[in-house]
C-alpha positions in Angstrom: 99.6 93.0 95.6 100.1 96.2 97.2 100.0 97.9 94.1 97.3 95.4 93.0 95.0 97.3 95.5 95.1 93.8 98.4 93.6 95.4 101.8 93.3 91.6 103.7 95.9 88.9 103.5 94.4 85.3 104.9 97.8 83.4 106.2 96.7 79.7 107.1 99.6 77.7 108.9 101.4 76.9 112.3 103.4 80.3 112.0 102.9 83.9 111.0 105.9 84.5 109.0 104.4 86.2 106.1 102.1 88.0 108.4 104.7 89.6 110.2 106.2 90.4 106.4 103.8 91.7 105.3 103.2 94.1 108.5 106.9 95.5 108.0 106.0 96.5 104.4 102.6 97.8 104.8 101.6 98.2 108.6 97.7 99.4 107.6 97.5 95.7 105.9 94.6 93.9 107.1 96.2 90.4 108.5 93.9 87.2 109.1 96.2 84.2 110.7 94.4 81.1 110.5 96.4 78.6 112.4 94.0 76.1 114.4 90.4 75.4 114.4 89.4 78.4 116.7 91.2 80.6 114.3 89.5 79.2 111.4 86.0 79.3 112.6 86.7 83.1 113.4 87.9 83.7 110.0 84.6 82.3 108.6 82.4 84.8 111.2 84.8 87.6 109.9 84.1 87.1 105.9 80.9 85.6 105.8 79.3 88.2 108.7 76.0 89.1 107.1 
């Protein structure tokens, strides 16, 4: 994904396992975690801000 130019990763689930692995590979990658209703709402605001 890094070679493909991906700049943001959205992880959905109960824990931040993938986010931790990705952060170890590329510290400046933008990581968004969605684990509950509040974080889902925040994610929507982040990507749908006009």
